[in-house]
N, C-alpha and C positions, 0 to 999 in steps of 0.2 A: 739625345743620342742622333737621330738624323744627321745633325750639324757634324756629330762627331766623329759619323760616316764618311762625310762626304770629307773632313778634311786629311782621313786616312789613305781616300782615293786621289785626289787631289794631286798629290807629286807626282804621280802616275800618269796623268791628262795634260799635266802642265810644266812647263818647263820654269817659273818664278821661283825666286829664292825666298821670297815671304809669303806663306800663303797665309791669308784672312777670309773667315766666313763668318757674318758677311766679308762684300768686298770693300775694303780701307774702314773695318770700323772700330780701329786703333784711331784714324784720324779724325772719323766723326764723332767717335765716342758712344757707338752702338750698341748695347748688349743683347743678349749673349754673345761674347765675341772672341772663337775661336780662334788661336795662333799657331802657325807650325812655321817655323824657318829650313831653309836645304842648308844655310851658313849660319854661324855667330852675328848676329845681327844686334845692334844697339839703337835703341829706340825710344822715342819723344812721348810725353802725356800732349793732352789736347792743348791743356793750357800750360805746358813747359813747367808743371809744380815737380816733377820729378822725370827720371830716364830709369832706362832698364834695359836687361841685356839678356836673351834667350840665345840657347845654343840650339843646333845642328839637329839636335835628337830632342829638345824640349818641345813638348804640348802645352800650352795655358789658356785656360777657358775663362776671361772676364767677367763677371758677374753685373759689376756695377761699376761706374768711374765717378769722380767726384769726392768730396770731402772725407765720404768715406769709400773705401776702394776696396774692393772684395774681388779675389779671385782663386782659381784652381790651380795648381800646378800641376798637371796629368801625368807628367813623364819628364826628367831631364834633371836642367838646372834652372833657378834664375837671381839676375840682381836688381837689386832697386835703388836708388839714390834717390833724394828729396833732395829740390833743392833748399837753400838757407830760410827762405822763407815760406815755407811749405805749408798747408797746415793740413794736412790729409795723412790719414789714418790705414794703415794696412790690413786689411783681414785675410791672410795665404788658409787654404783648406779650413776655413771653419778657427783658426788661429790668429788671434792680433797681436800682433808685430810693431812696439813702439819704435824701433830703431831706427834712425836717419838715414841708414844703412844696412842693407846685410843681401847674405848668401841664401840661395835656399835649394836645394838639393832632394830628390825624392828618387827612391827605389822599391817598387810598389809600392807596401805598405808604410813605407818606415820614410820620415820628412825629419832632415835637418836644418835649424835656422840658425845661421852664423849671426851673428851683433857685428857688425864692422866697423865697431867704435868700443865696445869691451869684451870683444873676442870671446861672448861666450858663447857655447854652442849648445843649444840643446835639440834633445833627439825625441823625436814623436812617432809613437804606434798610433797609424791613423784606422776609423773605426768606420762602414758604412752605417752601420748604425748612430741617428742623429741623438740618442738618448743616451748612447756610451759616451759620444764625442772622440775626441784625441787624448791621448794619455800620455803623460811626458815622463819617458825612459831614464833620460838623465841628462844633467845640465854639470858642464864643466866647461873651467878657461882654458884655451886652446893653448898648447906650449906651440915653438917656432916648427916645429918636427910633424906636427899634426896638421897645421895652420897650410905649411906651404904642401901637406899631401893633400887637404882639401881644396883649396886654391888655384889647385893645377886644373879642377875641374873648369873651372871658369876662365883662365889664363891658358891658350893656345901654343904660345910662347915663351921661352925662358925669357927672353925679354920683357914681355909684359908682366909677366908673373914678376923678377925682381925689381922693375919701377915700382909695382903696386904696393911690396914688401917695405922697400927703399920709403915709398912717401907715409906708410902705415908705423913704421917703427918706432917713431917718440911714443904715439897712443901705446902699442904695445909693452912697452917699457912703463909706462905711466901705469898700465894697468896690472901687470905683473907685478910691481910692485905696492899697489893696493890689495890685490888677489894676497900677495903675501901676508903684509900686516894685517887684511883681516884674518887670515890666517893662525894667525902669530896669536891675537889675540881671542880667538876662538881655542887654540893651544891653552896659552896661559889661563883663561876661565876653566879649562876642563882638568889642569891639573889645580889650582885653587877647590875646584869644587870635590877633587879626590882628596885634595889635604883636610878638607873640612869636615867630609866624611870618618878619616880617617881619627882625625881630634876628637870629633863627636863619639865616636866606639871607643876609646880609649877615657874620655872622661866617662862615658857610659858606664863603660868596663871598671875605673877607678869607683866610682858611685854604688856599684851593686856589690863590690867588695867590701865595701865601707859597712853598708847596710847590712850585709852577709855575716861580718865581725859584730856588731852591736846583735843580731837576733841570738849570735853564739854567747856572746858574753850576758845576754840576760837570761837565756835560758840555763847557763852554767850558773848564775848568781840566783837564779829561783829553785836549782834542786838543790844547792847545795848547803843556802844559807837562809832558808827559810824553815 
């Protein structure tokens, strides 16, 4: 808590654009490491197995560096991209993120994580209770409108955003087609299930009617022919 208090005070007493507490903790991979920037800043891990982007209003607390890298996004946004040969796994606010590139945005106790390859957005409700943990609110494939809206928090100029969208368009189209195919399969299975239920209902109805007819015929026979 003392480190966090210092981090909030430092921008007032110094003019450095990138604040690290303790000093240079990113470069030397010292933990816990608190980072706040006065402007959007692109950084790289000590062993260069991933790079990340912090925003001017973002505060991150790095808990561990290495094969398992743990951090808390305390406020704002964070973008992480692994190197192709990176073996690092990320744990963000006690949530394991398996994507090779991802965007994270926090607003109070709401945390959104966008998979930069599959374009799946997972929204979490954070909890201060470790036993409860984070709760998944929803998971959605992000359409173009919502993708642009979300990414505008990470790219401050139209040119940067357009450049990223053009670079990602092929993957987005591929994932969009895959999502549609999966949804179609789910719909077909649902329809088939409904049809099976209706078929079974009709068969049971026919069986019940046949059995009722047999009972009536037996009753009639015993009543009038015995």
